[in-house]
C-alpha positions as a printed Julia matrix, in Angstrom:
266×3 Matrix{Float64}:
  43.15   33.3    22.93
  43.84   30.31   20.58
  41.52   28.16   22.98
  38.44   30.55   22.73
  38.81   30.89   18.98
  38.88   27.06   18.41
  36.06   27.06   20.62
  34.06   29.77   18.41
  35.3    28.11   15.31
  33.9    24.85   16.29
  30.34   26.4    17.68
  29.79   28.34   13.97
  30.79   24.49   12.62
  28.01   23.03   14.67
  25.11   25.98   13.78
  25.99   25.58   10.36
  25.64   21.88   10.46
  22.46   22.19   12.66
  20.72   24.36   10.21
  21.61   22.32    7.03
  19.95   19.43    8.98
  16.76   21.03    9.69
  16.99   22.19    6.42
  17.62   18.34    4.93
  15.04   17.06    7.84
  12.43   19.68    6.17
  12.63   19.08    2.72
  11.42   14.81    3.95
  13.18   11.67    2.19
  15.03   12.29   -1.19
  12.97   10.87   -4.15
  14.43    7.13   -4.72
  14.68    5.83   -8.62
  13.85    2.09   -9.5
  14.37   -0.03  -12.47
  11.04   -0.83  -14.33
  10.13   -4.55  -14.16
  11.85   -6.49  -16.71
  12.02   -9.74  -15.14
  15.69   -9.59  -14.72
  14.99  -10.54  -10.48
  18.54   -8.56   -9.73
  17.5    -5.23  -10.12
  14.15   -4.97  -10.18
  13.68   -4.24   -6.66
  16.85   -2.35   -6.47
  16.56    1.48   -5.24
  18.77    3.99   -7.1
  19.42    7.6    -5.65
  19.7     9.21   -8.88
  17.95    9.22  -12.39
  19.61    7.14  -15.32
  19.79    3.52  -16.54
  19.64    0.36  -14.64
  23.59   -1.45  -15.15
  22.1    -4.55  -14.98
  19.57   -4.22  -17.91
  20.25   -1.14  -19.43
  16.85    0.0   -18.94
  15.85    3.56  -18.18
  14.66    4.54  -14.36
  11.97    5.91  -12.96
  10.95    7.79   -9.58
   9.23    5.15   -7.31
   6.41    7.52   -6.79
   5.34    6.8   -10.29
   5.69    3.14   -9.81
   2.19    1.69   -9.53
   1.07   -1.26   -7.48
  -0.78   -4.14   -8.41
  -2.14   -6.35   -6.01
  -3.86   -9.33   -8.12
  -5.92  -10.92   -5.71
  -6.1   -14.73   -6.25
  -8.11  -17.79   -4.09
  -8.56  -21.07   -4.45
 -10.64  -21.84   -7.97
  -9.46  -18.62   -9.67
 -10.23  -18.56  -13.02
  -6.58  -18.61  -15.19
  -7.42  -15.74  -17.42
  -9.54  -13.81  -14.89
  -5.89  -13.0   -13.21
  -2.98  -13.97  -15.83
  -4.59  -11.54  -18.46
  -4.91   -8.47  -16.45
  -1.57   -9.41  -14.7
   0.36   -9.34  -18.14
  -1.49   -6.18  -19.3
   0.39   -3.88  -16.27
   3.75   -6.11  -16.41
   4.03   -5.75  -20.15
   2.78   -1.54  -19.89
   6.15    0.09  -20.68
   4.28    4.01  -19.62
   7.42    6.82  -20.54
   6.77    8.34  -16.92
   5.59    5.51  -14.59
   5.21    1.25  -14.59
   3.18   -0.9   -12.75
   5.11   -3.18   -9.8
   2.91   -6.37  -10.17
   2.06   -8.94   -7.14
   0.6   -11.66   -6.21
  -1.51  -11.5    -2.44
  -4.22  -14.0    -1.15
  -5.81  -14.81    2.2
  -2.95  -16.37    3.42
   0.29  -17.5     1.57
  -0.62  -21.37    1.25
  -0.48  -21.86   -2.33
  -3.94  -21.92   -3.88
  -4.63  -24.3    -7.02
  -6.39  -22.87  -10.31
  -8.88  -24.1   -12.25
  -7.99  -27.8   -10.57
  -4.14  -28.25  -11.74
  -2.32  -24.96  -11.29
  -0.45  -24.8    -8.18
   0.51  -20.54   -7.55
   2.11  -19.54   -4.18
   1.26  -16.22   -3.26
   4.09  -13.44   -3.36
   1.84  -11.67   -0.62
  -1.08  -12.4     2.29
  -3.54   -9.51    2.41
  -1.4    -9.32    5.84
   2.2    -8.37    4.68
   0.81   -6.89    1.15
   2.38   -3.85   -0.02
   0.04   -0.59   -0.11
  -1.59   -1.19   -3.56
  -2.73    1.23   -5.95
  -4.51   -1.26   -7.89
  -6.49   -4.03   -7.17
  -7.32   -6.85   -9.46
 -10.48   -9.03   -8.35
 -11.06  -12.09  -10.11
 -13.26  -14.58  -11.12
 -13.94  -18.27  -10.63
 -14.74  -19.91   -7.17
 -15.39  -16.37   -5.64
 -18.22  -18.0    -3.05
 -15.87  -18.71    0.02
 -13.79  -15.28   -0.8
 -16.99  -13.33   -0.75
 -17.52  -14.46    2.58
 -14.62  -13.74    3.95
 -14.82  -10.84    6.57
 -10.74  -10.38    6.17
 -10.54  -10.01    2.3
 -13.53   -7.75    2.41
 -12.27   -5.35    5.18
  -8.45   -5.47    3.32
 -10.32   -4.13   -0.03
 -12.6    -1.32    2.09
  -9.47   -0.31    4.08
  -7.49    0.56    0.79
 -10.65    1.69   -1.08
 -10.54    5.41   -0.16
  -6.73    5.77   -1.53
  -6.88    2.9    -4.99
  -6.34    4.41   -8.32
  -8.8     1.59   -9.24
 -10.58   -1.3    -7.96
 -11.44   -4.11  -10.81
 -13.32   -7.02  -10.68
 -12.94   -9.7   -13.54
 -15.97  -12.07  -14.39
 -17.59  -13.18  -11.13
 -14.86  -11.14   -9.17
 -17.96   -8.74   -9.4
 -19.61  -10.95   -6.36
 -16.37  -10.04   -4.1
 -16.67   -6.14   -5.01
 -20.28   -6.04   -4.57
 -19.38   -7.28   -1.12
 -17.53   -4.73   -0.1
 -19.94   -1.62   -0.86
 -17.81   -0.12   -3.47
 -20.59   -0.48   -6.24
 -23.91    0.65   -4.14
 -25.54    3.32   -6.39
 -23.28    2.75   -9.51
 -23.43    0.56  -12.63
 -21.78   -2.59  -12.83
 -21.44   -6.32  -14.84
 -20.22   -9.35  -15.0
 -19.83  -12.98  -16.35
 -23.12  -13.39  -18.4
 -23.77  -16.71  -17.05
 -23.8   -14.99  -13.3
 -25.4   -11.61  -14.53
 -29.25  -12.98  -13.18
 -27.64  -13.98   -9.51
 -25.62  -11.06   -9.55
 -28.84   -9.07   -9.85
 -30.38  -10.54   -7.24
 -27.56  -10.36   -5.04
 -26.53   -6.42   -5.99
 -29.94   -4.84   -5.19
 -28.45   -1.68   -4.96
 -26.38   -1.95   -8.09
 -27.48   -0.93  -12.25
 -26.3    -4.52  -13.88
 -25.53   -4.05  -17.32
 -25.91   -7.08  -19.92
 -24.41   -7.77  -23.18
 -20.97   -5.0   -22.06
 -17.6    -5.59  -22.19
 -16.36   -3.71  -19.03
 -18.03   -0.69  -17.08
 -15.96    2.25  -16.29
 -17.24    4.24  -12.73
 -13.92    5.58  -11.95
 -12.33    4.27   -9.11
 -14.55    1.58   -9.44
 -14.55   -0.85  -12.8
 -16.33   -4.62  -13.73
 -15.5    -6.41  -16.36
 -17.41   -9.22  -18.09
 -16.43  -12.68  -18.23
 -12.81  -14.51  -18.32
 -10.88  -12.12  -21.7
 -12.65   -9.18  -20.85
 -10.17   -8.82  -17.97
  -7.81   -7.93  -20.54
  -9.37   -5.3   -21.63
 -10.22   -3.56  -18.57
  -7.23   -3.46  -17.68
  -6.01   -2.22  -20.66
  -8.94    0.47  -20.01
  -7.0     1.03  -16.36
  -3.33    1.98  -18.52
  -5.33    3.99  -20.58
  -7.03    6.2   -17.7
  -3.72    6.49  -16.31
  -0.97    6.28  -18.91
  -2.78    7.13  -22.34
  -4.6     6.1   -25.19
  -1.08    5.28  -26.88
   0.68    3.59  -24.08
  -2.96    1.37  -23.72
  -2.3     0.79  -27.53
   1.41   -0.56  -27.38
   0.45   -2.54  -24.62
  -2.26   -4.34  -27.04
   0.36   -4.22  -29.79
   2.87   -6.21  -27.83
   0.37   -8.18  -26.93
  -1.06   -9.05  -30.38
  -4.51   -8.32  -28.42
  -6.48   -7.59  -31.63
  -9.96   -6.93  -30.15
  -9.33   -4.51  -27.73
 -11.76   -1.81  -29.0
 -10.77    1.32  -26.39
 -14.92    2.5   -27.04
 -16.14   -1.25  -26.26
 -17.58   -0.29  -22.89
 -19.58    2.13  -20.5
 -17.97    5.23  -18.75
 -20.2     6.49  -16.52
 -19.73   10.32  -16.08
 -19.89   11.83  -12.81
 -17.84    9.6   -10.91
């Protein structure tokens, strides 16, 4: 009699456990929390099961799903400020509900040289890069990259789910090869406007324009204009106040939120 009771008891426990397991499986993985990038490598990548504050740096934890992956593509001969300007904007930005995980990516993990004297080791290659939400394509010596089918395919493969593809300076030549500028308005460094018009025959190329926002595709003029373009992205995703706070932190007094072209209908 007792054995029968025990069997029934354990059967009930198993059924309840199975039911709970089914509910848990149906609910999907629990939301994880992360520390906004603070420069302390010991906590930037740590996952937390609950909200609160980071035990290392004290910053308020945010939901991992709210973090935007920013892939800054670098290549031999990349213009320094073209990629470090936007990198500074995204890394310094502190949205109240979200943030940016910024990293460098290249065609391979081999070190690249910027403007002949700065050697940089990419954090990722296009083969193992985390799924980006934002791709930054800086200028400089973009010729070899624009002709690299693997890089073009990498951008194209992520394009449908990107928040923004941002080109800086002659990075527009890379973006043009992907087809993402077809039927859109765009700009580039003033010294490359003529050649860009010749190449981007399906694009309306604008001169004397700081940046052009087509929605998911944003192009900027040369060098320092990448900072303005990145601030525009911050504003689009997290609001004017966050972008202004970022510019103020950087002491970038030049930023004018209206100093660009917003293309309606995109």
